[in-house]
N, C-alpha and C positions, 0 to 999 in steps of 0.2 A: 716375813717369811711364811708365816702361817697363812696369810691372805693369798700369797702367791700359790702355795700348795692347794688352797681351796679353789682358786680360779683355774689352775691347771686340771685339778680333778673334775671340775664342772665341765671344762672343755672336752675332756676325755669322755665323760658320760654323754654329753650332747653329741659328739661325733659318733660315738658308738650307737646312739639312738637313731641318728640319721642313716648310718650304714645299715642298721637293722631294718629300718623302715623301707629303705630302697631294696634291700635284699628280700624282704617280705613281698614287696610289690612285684619284683622280678619273678619270684616264685609263683605268685598268683597269676601273672601274665602267662607263664608256662602252663599252669593248670587250665586256664581259659582255652589256650590253643589245643591242649590234649583233649579236653572234654568236647570242644566244638568240632574238632576235625576227626576224632576217633569214635565218638559216641553221639554223633549229631542226631537231633530229632527234626531238623529244619525242613527236610524234604517232606516228611509226614505232615508237618504243620502247613506247609505251602499247599500240598495237594488236598488237604482237608478244605482249605479255603476255596480253592479253585474248582475241584472236582465234586466234592460232596455238597458244598454250599452254592458255588457258582457265582454268577454276576451279582453285584451288591450295590445297586443304585441307592443313593442316600434316601432314607425314609422307608425303604421297601422292607417287607418281611425278611428277605434274605440278608439284607445289611444288618438288621437288628439281631437276627439269629447269629450272624458272624460275631457281632460284638459280645453277645452273651457267651458264646463258645470261647472267645478269647479270654474273657474274665474267668471262666471256669478252668481254663488251662493254668492261668496264673495262680488261682486259688489252690489248684491241685498240686502245684509245685511248692506250696508253702507260703504264698503271699497272702497273709490273713486279711490285709486291707484291700485286696483287689476289688474294685467296684466299678459300677457304671455311673457316669455323670450325665444327666439329661440336659438337653438344651433344645429350645423351640426351633423347629425347622419348618414344619408344614406337612402337607400330605405327600406320601410316597406314591409310587406307581409301579405296576407290574404288567408286562405284556402278556396277554393270554392267547392271542392268535394273530398271525400275519399271513395274508395271501397276496402275492404279487406275481402275476403271470400274464404273458401275452397269449391270447386265445385265437387270434387271426392276424395275418393270413396263415400263420402256422403256430403251433404251440411251442412256447419257450418259457421255462421258469426264469424269473429275473432276480438278480441279486439286489437286495435292499433291506433296510431296517427302519422300523418306526423310530422317530425321535422320542427321547424321554418325555414323559407326561403328555404324549400325543392323545387328543380325544379319540374316541372310537368312531368308526364309520357306522352308517345305518345298514349294517350287513354288507353283503357283496355289492360292489359297484362295478357294473359291466358296461363298457362303452369305449368310444374313441376318445383318446386324450386330446385336450385343447392346449395349444402352445401359447404361453404367456411370457416367454422369455424376453420379448422386446416391449412389454407393456409396462406402463407406469400405474400407480395407484389410481390416478384419474381415468386412465384407459379402462381399468378393471371396473371401476364404478359405472362407467358409461355402458359397459356390456350387459349390466343388469341381470335379468332373469335367465339369460342364456348360460350363465355359469352355475346355476343352482344344481347341486348334486353332481357336478362334473368332476372328472379326473383332470387335473391341470399340471402342465410342465412349466415350472416357474422361472427357469433360467435358460440362458443360451447354452449351446454346446460347450462342454467343459474343455478348455484348452490349456489352462494353467494347472500344474500338478505339483505336489510335494515330491521332489526328486532327490533331495540330499539331506543327510542327517547333520546335526550341529557338529562342528569340529570338537574333538576331544581336547580339553584344556591341559591335560597331562602330557600330550604328545604334540601339541600345536602352539605356535606363537601368535596365532590369529587373535587380535584384541577382542573379537566377537566370539571366541571359543566358549562353548557351553551355552550359548544363546540359541534358543530354538529358532528354526527357520520361520519366516513369515508365512502365515497361512493365506493362500490366494483367495481373495474375496471379490464379489461383484458389488461395486458401490451402489448399484440400484437396489440391492437387497440387504443392505446393512444400514445401521444408523437410523436416522429419522425417516429416510426414504423407505428403508426396509420395514419399519414399524407401520408406516402408512400403507404399504403394499399388503402386509398381512391383515391389517384391519379391513382393507377393501375386499380381500378374499373372504374373510369371515362374514362381512356384511352382505356379500353376494350369495352366501350359502354354498360355497364350493364344497364338494363331497370329500375330496382328498387332494393334497398337493404332493407332487414328486419333485425332488431336486437332486442334482448330482453331487458327488463327493470329489474332492481333488486328489484322491488316492489312485494309484496305478494298480493294474493287474488284479482287479476285484477287491482291492482294499477300500473299505468304506469308513470314513471318519464319522462317528455318530455321537452327538451330544443331545441337547434338549433342555427345556425348562418349562415349568408350569405356567401356562398363559391364562389360567383361569377360564372364565366364560368367553374370552376372546380367542381361544385356541381354534386351530383348524387341524384336522387329521393330517399328519405329515410323515413322509417316508424319504429317507436319504438313499439314493441308489448308487451302485457302482457307476463310474463315469462311462465305462464302455457300454453298459446297457442303456443308460439314460441317453447318451449320444445317439445310439441306434434308433431309439424311439423318435427323437427329433428329426433325424435324417429320413426316416420312413414318412413322417408327416410332410417334410419338404418335398419328397418324391411322390407325394399323394398316394402312398400305399395305404390300403384300407386296414389299418392296424386297430386291433381291439384289445383291451386289457380287462382283467378281473382283479380287483383290489379289495382287500378287507383288513382293517385294523381293529383289534379288540383289546382294550386295556382296562385295568382296574385301578382306580385311585384308592390308595391306602390311607384312610383318614381317621381310623379308630384311635390312633395315638400320634399326635402331631409333634411329639418330641422325637429326637433321635439321641444317640448316646456315644460318648467317648469312654474308653476303658483306661483306668488309671490304677497303678500299683506302685509300691515303694519297697526298696531295700534300705532299711534305716542306717544312718551313719553311726559310727561308734566312737568318734573322737569328741569328747565333751566340748571342745572349743569350736568344732567345725560341723557337728552333726545336724545343725539347723540350716546349713547351706545345702543347696540342691543342684545336682547334676541331672539333667533330664534328657532322655532319648525317645524318639517317637517316629511313627510313620502312619499313613492313612490306610484304612481298611476298605473304604467305599470305592466303587468303580463305576464305569459306564456299563451298559447292559447288552451290547452286541457281542461280547465275548466274556471270558472269565476274569478279565482284569489281572492277568498273571504278572505282567511287567509293571503295571500301574494299578495297584501297588501291593498285590498279594505277596510278592517277594519281599518288599520292605516290611510289611506287617509280620510275616513269618520270621524275618531276621530279628526284629525287635523282641518278639516272643522268645525266640531261641536264645538271644542274649540274656534275657531275664532268667530263662531256665538254667543256662550255663552258670551264671553268677550264684544262683541259689544252690545248685547242685554241688559246686566246689566249696561252698561255705564261705564265700567272699565276705570280708568285713571292711567295707569302705569307710574312710574317715568321714566323708560327706554322704548325705543321703542320695541314693540313685533312684530316680523316679522314671517310670515307664509309661508311655502313652500310645494308645492305638486310637487314632482320630476317625471321625466320620465327617461327611460334608466337605471334604477338601475339594472335590471336583466342582462344587457350586461356588467356590470362592474362598477356600480356607476357612469355612464357616465353623467347623468344630473346634479347631485350634483357636480361632478368634474368640469364640464364646468362652473357652477355658481361660484364655489370657485376660479377657475382660473381667471375669469373675475372680481370678486369683492373683493377677499381677498388675492390672491397670489402675490408675487413679491414686489419689492420696490415701484412701483406705487400705491399699495394698502396698504402700511404700516399704514397709518392713520386709514383706515377702519378696519384693522386687530387689531390695538391697542384699538379701540372702540368696538370691538366685545366681548361681555361678555360670551355667551355660546350658543351652539346648542344642542337641545334635539330631538332625533329621535325616531319614533315608527315604529318598524318592527321586524320580526323574533320572531314568537310566535302568540298566539291567545288570544282574550278576555281580561280579566282583566290585569291591570298593577300592578305588585307586587313590583316594585322598579326599580332601574337603575344600570347598569354596570358602575362603576366609574373609569375604566381605570387606576387602581393603583394610583389614585389621592386622597391620604389620606387626604390632606388638604381640599378637597371639601366635604368630608363625613359629617362633622357636619352640613353644610348647607343643604345637601340633606336629611339627617335624620330628620332635623327640618321640612322641607317641606313635608316629607312623613307622619309625625306623624298624621296630621288631616285626613289622608286617611285610617288609620289602620282599622277603623270600616267598611270601604267599601271593605276590602279584601287586602289592601296593606300589605306587609310583611317586607321587608328590602332592603336596598341598599347593593351591594357587590363591593369589590375593583377589581374584576376580569375584564379582557379584553374581549370585544366582537368584532369580526371582521366581514367583509363582509356585512356591512350595510352603509347607506349614511353618518353616522357620521364620518366614516373614511376619507372622503374627507376633513373634517374640521380639524381633528387631524393631517392630513398630512401637514398643514400649521401652526401647533402649537397653535391652539385656543382650548379652552375647548369644548369637544363634547362627548355626552353620548347617549347610546341606552337603551330603556326600557327593562325590564324583563317581559315577559308575559308567558302564559301557554304553555308548550311544550307537553302536552298530545296528542299523535297521530300526532304531528306536523311533525316529521321527517319520520315516517313510512307511513303516510297516506296523509298529506296535502301539504307539501312543494314541489312545482314544479310538481304536479301530476294532473291527470285527476279527482282526488277526491277533489280538492280544490274548493268546492262548498259551498253554504250558510249553508248547514247542519253542516259544520265544525265550525260555528261561532254562539255564543250565543248573540242574540240581546240585552238582558238585560245587559250583561257585557260590551257591547260597550259603554253604558252610563258611567260606572265607569272609563273606560280608557279615554274617552273624558274629564271627570271631572278632572282626574289626570293630563292630559296634560295641561289643562287650569290653574289648580292650580299651577303646577310647573312653567309655563311660567310667571304667575302673581307674584308669590313669588320671582323669580329671578329678575323680572323687578322692584320690590319694595325694594329689599334688600339693606341695607347700604354697604354690602360687595360684591365685585365682586367674581365670581367663580374663584378660583385659577387655573392657567394654569396647564396642565397635565405634567407629567414627560416627558422630551424630548425623552427618549429612547422608549416611548410607542406611538409615533405619527405615526409610520409606521406599516403596516401589511403585 
């Protein structure tokens, strides 16, 4: 009888503890919502990144300034361990001047942007452009000295455009929902043929190359990479203006251009930096387990990178501020990450994972790693998460999403999402997921373009996304159940 009484008493205590834990979690979730919606700092954080700091090309002084600023925000909110983690990237690049104008037969300013890491021209280049859109590398080599110092048009008239955004997986049954539309490319200018063509231009001493963008209505998709000593000054133009130049040459109109690209390579510090901070866990049995949330701070350089991904970085910072401000005491440790080098191939998150989670030396850390949640790829509200075919995780994620339904959350989907920083974590077999956000005009107007400005982002919806990330981080850190690992076959992209 005494044993029965003891067992009954133990069950009562355990049940009371579970109810208390759930009640405490629910109360904290309400605090997260109140702090995030009524006392938000997220718009100020966002506009500091985009307006005060501006474009943040990886390795540039602006990107490093943004990383230092993010660390200072975290430290100012009480994250004593907030720090920068360096990783080797290479030289940065800053555009100092760009001139692109038609001077004859009439004056017209032309829309175009230097590619990232473009070499500088030798001052102003003034002359009639030469059309090479139908030429191969061998043709260019045969043209020899006639190309030295020339302005060249490297592609045919642009006729293929990005005209549709990816379907929203929370409102569409399309099996390709969430998958970015294919970027129209010219096979003569990509792959091995493209590399040979660029080398021929370099060897011929071309002064500057112009090429069209597949964007409509003045939208210009602008990327770039460091080509070292093999680079050629390069400008991407709006299709409408590029096509005009080609048509003028076809009509034998005596067109003349003035072009000048001046950039500075930033090579004094070949490292760049991730920003890391932690909210320590409080449960003796779980505090060494880690829930991590993050987004990337770097951007391309033709706009302020507002939707890709200043909004995500501001949301992660705001989530960290909310949790610290309300005095959250998670059972597991919550770690925050602001990545760099995402645009060059997830390089910052890959470097962090390689150092902290990959390989036999990090087996213990990997086994203690509960989940990584990423915010990128889309704009404004968080509707749910891509679950990477991890059906076992869906009940957890659905329960965590439920309190956000009245704030615009919709559903989690089992689909895969590639090309964001969560892939670095999936590659070593730990659970990792990316948020689903609004794709309206994202692919046709915002993503990697000169139009990725603050007008593309709704300040009010930043609040919801920050609250969603703080909520999911806290729920995962408090859960009795760890997030199940993803199917092994889905860990690579």
